[in-house]
C-alpha positions as CSV (number, residue, x, y, z in Angstrom):
1,M,2.7,-16.7,95.0
2,L,5.7,-17.0,97.2
3,I,6.7,-14.0,99.2
4,E,9.4,-15.6,101.4
5,F,10.6,-18.9,102.8
6,S,12.6,-19.2,106.0
7,A,14.6,-22.1,107.6
8,T,16.0,-22.1,111.1
9,N,18.3,-24.9,112.5
10,V,17.9,-26.9,109.3
11,L,21.0,-28.7,107.9
12,S,23.6,-25.9,107.5
13,F,21.2,-23.1,108.4
14,R,21.8,-22.6,112.1
15,D,20.2,-19.1,112.4
16,K,17.0,-18.0,110.8
17,S,17.7,-17.5,107.1
18,T,15.1,-16.0,104.7
19,L,15.0,-15.9,100.9
20,S,12.5,-13.3,99.8
21,F,10.7,-12.7,96.5
22,A,9.6,-9.2,97.7
23,A,11.2,-6.7,95.4
24,S,13.3,-3.8,96.7
25,S,13.0,-0.2,95.6
26,D,15.4,-0.9,92.7
27,D,13.8,0.4,89.4
28,S,15.9,-1.9,87.1
29,L,14.3,-4.5,84.8
30,P,10.6,-3.9,85.5
31,G,9.9,-6.9,83.3
32,N,11.3,-9.1,86.1
33,L,8.4,-8.1,88.3
34,I,5.0,-9.8,88.4
35,D,2.4,-7.4,87.2
36,G,-0.6,-6.6,89.3
37,H,0.5,-8.4,92.5
38,T,2.0,-6.9,95.6
39,T,2.3,-8.0,99.2
40,P,-0.1,-6.4,101.8
41,W,2.9,-4.2,102.7
42,G,3.1,-2.8,99.2
43,D,6.1,-4.7,98.0
44,R,6.1,-5.9,94.4
45,L,6.9,-9.5,93.7
46,L,9.8,-10.9,91.7
47,K,9.5,-13.5,88.9
48,S,12.7,-15.2,89.9
49,A,15.6,-15.6,92.3
50,V,19.0,-17.2,91.6
51,L,21.2,-18.7,94.2
52,Y,25.0,-18.8,94.0
53,G,27.7,-20.2,96.4
54,A,30.6,-22.5,96.6
55,N,30.2,-26.3,96.8
56,A,28.8,-27.3,100.2
57,S,27.8,-23.7,100.9
58,G,24.2,-24.5,101.6
59,K,22.5,-23.8,98.2
60,T,21.0,-27.3,97.9
61,N,20.2,-27.3,101.6
62,L,17.8,-24.4,101.1
63,L,16.0,-26.3,98.4
64,K,16.0,-29.5,100.6
65,A,14.4,-27.5,103.3
66,L,11.7,-26.3,100.9
67,A,11.1,-29.8,99.6
68,Y,10.8,-31.1,103.2
69,F,8.3,-28.4,104.1
70,R,6.2,-29.3,101.0
71,A,6.4,-33.1,101.6
72,R,5.5,-32.8,105.3
73,L,2.5,-30.7,104.5
74,V,1.2,-32.4,101.4
75,G,2.2,-35.9,102.3
76,E,2.4,-37.3,98.8
77,Q,5.7,-39.0,99.7
78,E,8.1,-39.5,102.6
79,P,9.8,-36.2,103.2
80,P,13.5,-36.1,102.6
81,G,15.7,-36.3,105.6
82,V,16.3,-33.0,107.4
83,L,18.5,-32.7,110.4
84,P,19.2,-29.8,112.8
85,F,22.5,-27.9,112.6
86,V,24.9,-30.5,114.2
87,L,28.1,-28.4,114.4
88,D,26.8,-26.5,117.4
89,P,26.0,-28.5,120.6
90,K,23.3,-25.9,121.5
91,T,21.3,-26.7,118.3
92,R,21.9,-30.4,117.9
93,D,18.8,-31.5,119.9
94,Q,16.6,-28.5,119.1
95,P,13.7,-28.5,116.7
96,S,14.1,-27.4,113.1
97,E,11.8,-24.6,112.0
98,F,10.2,-23.8,108.6
99,E,8.0,-20.9,107.7
100,I,6.5,-19.7,104.4
101,V,4.7,-16.5,103.4
102,V,2.4,-16.9,100.4
103,L,-0.1,-14.7,98.6
104,L,-3.3,-16.7,97.9
105,G,-6.5,-15.2,96.5
106,G,-5.9,-11.7,97.9
107,S,-4.8,-12.8,101.4
108,T,-1.3,-13.4,102.7
109,F,-0.8,-16.5,104.8
110,T,2.1,-17.0,107.1
111,Y,2.4,-20.7,108.0
112,G,5.1,-22.5,109.8
113,F,6.0,-25.4,112.1
114,S,9.0,-26.7,114.1
115,V,9.8,-30.4,114.3
116,H,12.4,-32.7,115.9
117,E,12.7,-36.4,115.5
118,G,9.2,-36.5,113.9
119,R,7.4,-34.7,116.8
120,V,5.8,-31.4,115.9
121,H,6.7,-28.9,118.6
122,K,5.0,-25.8,117.2
123,E,2.7,-24.9,114.4
124,W,1.1,-21.6,113.5
125,L,-1.0,-19.9,110.8
126,L,-1.6,-16.2,110.4
127,E,-3.7,-14.3,107.8
128,T,-3.0,-10.8,106.6
129,R,-5.6,-8.9,104.5
130,K,-5.2,-5.5,102.9
131,L,-8.4,-3.6,103.5
132,R,-8.5,0.0,104.6
133,R,-5.4,-0.8,106.6
134,T,-3.1,-3.8,106.8
135,S,-4.1,-6.2,109.5
136,T,-2.8,-9.6,110.6
137,R,-5.1,-12.1,112.3
138,T,-4.2,-15.3,114.0
139,C,-5.8,-18.5,112.7
140,F,-4.3,-20.9,115.2
141,R,-1.2,-21.6,117.2
142,R,-0.2,-25.0,118.5
143,T,2.5,-25.8,121.1
144,A,3.6,-29.2,122.4
145,K,3.1,-29.6,126.1
146,G,4.4,-33.2,126.3
147,P,5.1,-36.2,124.2
148,E,1.4,-36.7,123.4
149,E,-0.2,-33.5,124.4
150,D,-0.6,-30.1,122.7
151,S,-2.0,-26.7,123.7
152,W,-4.1,-24.8,121.2
153,K,-5.0,-21.1,120.7
154,Y,-7.4,-19.9,118.0
155,G,-8.0,-16.4,116.6
156,G,-11.0,-14.9,114.9
157,A,-9.6,-15.8,111.5
158,W,-10.2,-19.5,112.2
159,T,-13.8,-20.4,111.6
160,G,-13.5,-24.1,111.2
161,D,-13.7,-27.1,113.5
162,R,-11.5,-27.3,116.5
163,V,-11.9,-30.1,119.0
164,D,-12.5,-32.9,116.4
165,L,-9.5,-31.8,114.4
166,E,-7.3,-31.6,117.4
167,E,-8.2,-35.2,118.3
168,R,-7.5,-36.4,114.8
169,T,-4.0,-34.7,114.7
170,R,-1.2,-37.0,115.7
171,P,1.8,-35.7,117.7
172,D,3.9,-36.2,114.5
173,G,1.3,-34.8,112.2
174,L,0.5,-31.3,111.1
175,F,-2.8,-29.8,112.1
176,L,-3.1,-27.9,108.9
177,R,-2.8,-31.1,106.9
178,T,-5.4,-32.9,109.0
179,A,-7.7,-29.9,108.6
180,A,-7.3,-30.0,104.9
181,E,-8.0,-33.7,104.8
182,W,-11.3,-33.0,106.5
183,N,-12.1,-30.2,104.1
184,D,-11.6,-27.1,106.2
185,P,-11.8,-24.3,103.6
186,I,-8.7,-22.3,104.8
187,A,-6.6,-25.3,105.3
188,R,-7.5,-26.8,101.9
189,R,-6.7,-23.5,100.3
190,I,-3.1,-23.5,101.6
191,H,-2.6,-27.3,101.4
192,D,-3.8,-27.4,97.7
193,G,-1.8,-24.3,96.9
194,M,1.4,-26.0,98.1
195,R,0.5,-29.3,96.4
196,D,-0.5,-27.9,93.0
197,R,1.7,-24.7,92.8
198,L,5.0,-25.6,94.5
199,M,7.4,-27.9,92.6
200,V,10.9,-28.7,93.8
201,I,13.4,-30.6,91.7
202,L,16.4,-31.5,93.8
203,D,18.6,-33.5,91.5
204,D,19.4,-34.4,87.9
205,R,16.9,-37.2,87.7
206,A,13.5,-36.3,86.5
207,D,10.7,-36.8,89.0
208,P,9.1,-40.1,87.7
209,D,5.6,-38.9,88.7
210,A,6.0,-35.6,86.8
211,L,7.6,-37.4,83.8
212,C,4.7,-39.8,83.6
213,A,2.2,-36.9,83.8
214,T,4.1,-35.2,81.0
215,I,3.9,-38.3,78.8
216,S,0.2,-38.9,79.6
217,R,-0.6,-35.3,78.6
218,M,1.5,-35.6,75.5
219,L,-0.4,-38.6,74.4
220,A,-3.8,-37.2,75.2
221,E,-3.5,-33.5,74.2
222,E,-2.1,-32.6,70.8
223,P,-1.6,-28.9,71.6
224,Y,0.4,-29.9,74.7
225,R,2.6,-32.1,72.5
226,A,3.1,-29.3,70.0
227,R,4.3,-27.0,72.8
228,L,6.6,-29.7,74.1
229,L,8.1,-30.1,70.6
230,R,8.6,-26.3,70.3
231,L,10.5,-26.3,73.7
232,L,12.7,-29.1,72.6
233,G,13.2,-27.6,69.2
234,S,14.3,-24.3,70.6
235,A,17.2,-26.1,72.3
236,D,18.7,-27.2,68.9
237,L,18.7,-30.9,70.0
238,G,18.0,-32.3,66.6
239,I,14.7,-33.8,67.7
240,A,12.0,-33.7,65.0
241,D,9.3,-35.5,66.9
242,V,8.5,-37.3,70.1
243,T,6.7,-40.6,70.6
244,G,5.1,-42.0,73.8
245,F,4.2,-45.4,75.1
246,D,1.7,-46.3,77.8
247,G,1.3,-50.0,78.3
248,P,2.2,-53.2,80.3
249,V,5.4,-53.0,82.3
250,D,6.5,-56.4,81.0
251,E,7.0,-54.9,77.6
252,G,10.2,-53.4,79.0
253,G,11.7,-50.0,79.8
254,G,10.0,-46.8,80.8
255,V,9.3,-45.1,84.1
256,V,6.6,-46.0,86.7
257,P,5.2,-43.4,89.1
258,A,6.8,-43.7,92.5
259,N,3.5,-43.7,94.3
260,V,2.2,-46.6,92.2
261,L,5.3,-48.7,92.9
262,A,5.0,-48.0,96.6
263,I,1.4,-49.2,96.6
264,F,2.2,-52.4,94.6
265,E,5.1,-53.2,96.9
266,K,3.2,-52.6,100.1
267,L,0.3,-54.8,99.0
268,G,2.5,-57.4,97.5
269,L,0.8,-57.0,94.1
270,D,2.4,-58.1,90.8
271,G,-0.5,-57.7,88.5
272,D,-1.1,-55.3,85.5
273,L,1.4,-52.7,86.4
274,R,1.8,-50.2,83.6
275,T,4.7,-48.2,82.4
276,Q,5.4,-45.2,80.3
277,R,8.3,-44.2,78.1
278,I,9.3,-41.6,75.7
279,G,11.1,-41.7,72.3
280,A,12.9,-38.9,70.5
281,V,12.7,-39.0,66.7
282,H,15.7,-37.7,64.7
283,R,16.1,-37.5,60.9
284,D,18.6,-39.7,59.1
285,T,20.6,-38.6,56.0
286,Q,17.6,-39.6,53.8
287,G,15.2,-37.5,55.9
288,Q,13.6,-40.6,57.5
289,G,12.7,-40.7,61.1
290,V,14.8,-42.8,63.5
291,E,13.6,-43.2,67.1
292,F,16.0,-43.0,70.0
293,S,15.2,-44.1,73.5
294,M,15.0,-41.0,75.8
295,E,16.2,-43.1,78.7
296,T,19.2,-44.8,77.1
297,Q,20.2,-43.1,73.9
298,E,19.8,-39.4,74.5
299,S,22.3,-37.1,76.2
300,A,22.1,-36.1,79.9
301,G,21.2,-32.5,78.8
302,T,18.4,-33.7,76.6
303,R,17.0,-35.9,79.4
304,K,17.4,-32.9,81.8
305,L,15.4,-30.6,79.6
306,F,12.7,-33.2,78.9
307,G,12.4,-33.9,82.6
308,L,11.9,-30.1,83.2
309,A,9.6,-29.6,80.2
310,G,6.3,-30.5,81.9
311,H,7.0,-28.2,84.9
312,W,8.2,-25.5,82.5
313,I,5.0,-25.6,80.4
314,D,2.9,-25.5,83.6
315,A,4.8,-22.5,84.8
316,Q,3.9,-20.7,81.5
317,D,0.2,-21.3,82.1
318,R,-0.5,-20.5,85.7
319,P,1.0,-18.9,88.9
320,C,3.2,-21.4,90.5
321,V,6.7,-21.8,92.0
322,L,9.3,-23.9,90.3
323,A,12.4,-24.5,92.4
324,V,15.3,-26.3,90.7
325,D,18.7,-27.3,92.0
326,E,21.5,-26.8,89.5
327,L,19.3,-25.7,86.6
328,D,22.4,-25.4,84.5
329,C,23.6,-29.0,85.0
330,H,24.2,-30.8,81.7
331,M,22.9,-27.8,79.7
332,H,24.8,-25.3,77.6
333,P,25.0,-21.8,79.2
334,A,23.2,-20.3,76.2
335,M,20.3,-22.7,76.8
336,T,20.1,-21.9,80.5
337,R,20.0,-18.2,79.7
338,Q,17.3,-18.7,77.1
339,L,15.1,-20.5,79.7
340,V,15.6,-17.7,82.2
341,E,14.8,-15.0,79.6
342,A,11.7,-16.9,78.5
343,H,10.5,-17.1,82.1
344,H,11.0,-13.3,82.6
345,A,9.1,-12.7,79.4
346,G,6.1,-14.7,80.6
347,E,3.0,-13.2,82.1
348,S,1.5,-16.2,84.0
349,G,2.7,-15.0,87.4
350,A,5.0,-18.0,87.9
351,Q,8.1,-17.8,89.9
352,L,11.4,-19.5,89.4
353,L,14.0,-20.3,92.1
354,F,17.2,-22.1,91.1
355,A,20.7,-22.7,92.3
356,T,23.6,-22.6,89.8
357,H,27.3,-22.3,89.3
358,D,27.0,-20.6,85.9
359,S,28.5,-17.2,86.4
360,T,27.6,-16.1,82.9
361,L,24.1,-15.5,84.2
362,L,25.4,-12.9,86.6
363,D,24.4,-10.1,84.3
364,P,22.6,-6.9,85.2
365,S,20.7,-7.1,81.9
366,L,19.3,-10.4,83.1
367,F,18.9,-10.1,86.9
368,R,18.2,-7.3,89.4
369,R,20.4,-7.0,92.5
370,D,17.5,-8.3,94.7
371,Q,17.2,-11.4,92.6
372,V,20.8,-12.6,93.1
373,W,21.2,-14.5,96.4
374,L,24.5,-15.9,97.8
375,A,25.1,-18.7,100.3
376,E,28.3,-18.7,102.2
377,K,29.6,-20.8,105.1
378,N,30.8,-18.7,108.1
379,P,33.8,-19.8,110.3
380,E,31.5,-21.9,112.4
381,G,30.2,-23.9,109.5
382,A,26.8,-22.3,109.3
383,T,25.3,-20.8,106.1
384,D,24.7,-17.1,105.8
385,L,22.2,-16.1,103.1
386,Y,22.2,-12.6,101.6
387,S,21.4,-10.8,98.3
388,L,23.4,-8.4,96.2
389,W,20.9,-5.8,97.2
390,D,21.9,-6.3,100.9
391,M,25.5,-5.5,99.9
392,D,24.7,-2.2,98.3
393,V,26.2,-3.3,95.0
394,R,25.8,-0.8,92.2
395,K,23.1,-1.7,89.6
396,D,25.5,-1.1,86.7
397,E,28.3,-3.1,88.2
398,N,29.8,-6.2,86.4
399,Y,28.2,-8.8,88.7
400,Q,30.1,-11.7,87.2
401,R,33.5,-10.0,87.5
402,G,32.8,-8.9,91.1
403,Y,31.6,-12.4,92.1
404,L,34.6,-14.2,90.5
405,M,37.0,-11.8,92.2
406,G,35.5,-12.6,95.6
407,R,34.0,-9.2,96.2
408,Y,30.7,-10.6,97.3
409,G,32.0,-13.7,99.0
410,A,30.3,-17.1,98.4
411,I,33.1,-18.5,96.4
412,P,35.5,-21.4,97.3
413,I,38.9,-20.7,98.8
414,L,41.1,-23.2,97.0
415,G,44.5,-24.4,97.7
416,G,46.8,-26.1,95.2
417,M,45.0,-29.3,94.2
418,R,48.2,-31.4,94.2
419,V,48.3,-35.0,95.1
420,G,51.7,-36.3,96.0
421,Q,53.4,-38.9,98.0
422,G,54.8,-38.3,101.5
């Protein structure tokens, strides 16, 4: 479970900015808290956090930073480009820093690294256990001494190999990832947790790998297919059934997992590459089924919901973190609200983080003050990140009205949008 994520000198985040899922002392909406789980410091954990701000305020940058962190550690694909804060000459050539605090199996791990132009400059891992008292122990700390040389310090919490793993870790590689690849138990625990329980969706397009996994499960597991239909049916999309195809790519259409395409292109293969595609069945005026192509005939909102569906079902089944940029894009506000309400009603321990412009969700009956986060550019062009709780907003206040009136900041300052000649 995610406790907090921090980014420093990353894109528009010049200074250290932290988004936290640790709940405040607010007693509102107890159903928005995860039952039975607290941090070692006694804080309860939130089921969700929503991020507001003007266009170009930094909302997406926070999710990009999280996606980069995951990709760099897990290594399933090339991490998205992340640059330091370039509007300040002091930070332009400095490393970007990422840190995450997660609760895994009764222990809290703080893991972070800093990187610049591919070179890892620092890397650290701490473990906190709640026994008779709260104690934090160092697993390891790594610091770059030169272009090809690092210094290492280990604490009593690290019981795995040292010298061999150091030699196997490249200057541009993460020690924790190397240790996980060589089956160190602590490293695998964190690496696998980030791989299996952290999902980041950055744009409107469904992740091809996730979409293929959804289609495969739909074809293989009837209960999963039934749940998928219930989710689509709840959105009033007129879909009576779904069909799937898994076969040769030369039969046309469909999506191919990105990692499969990369392997085929790298090896110069053009053999039996397979594809998968999905169809949505609607009823005609005679009650007969008519199949529509999900890729070419369905609306953007329907495609968006189906692209999210696999992740959403996973989040109902197990503790995980689902981070989505512009969750509301192409979807009716009532549908977005229903998704959030369903998530808050769930008991899996899953957490939802999403950015949105939908102010109708700013409702004290839906979100607590510590769940509403705002991103705002300061006069120097850097993003400030803060929550309604930080601003001492009353819990019975009309959040939407206060936000749109500019009381909390994080809204655009617009001039007259006139386009004239001369």
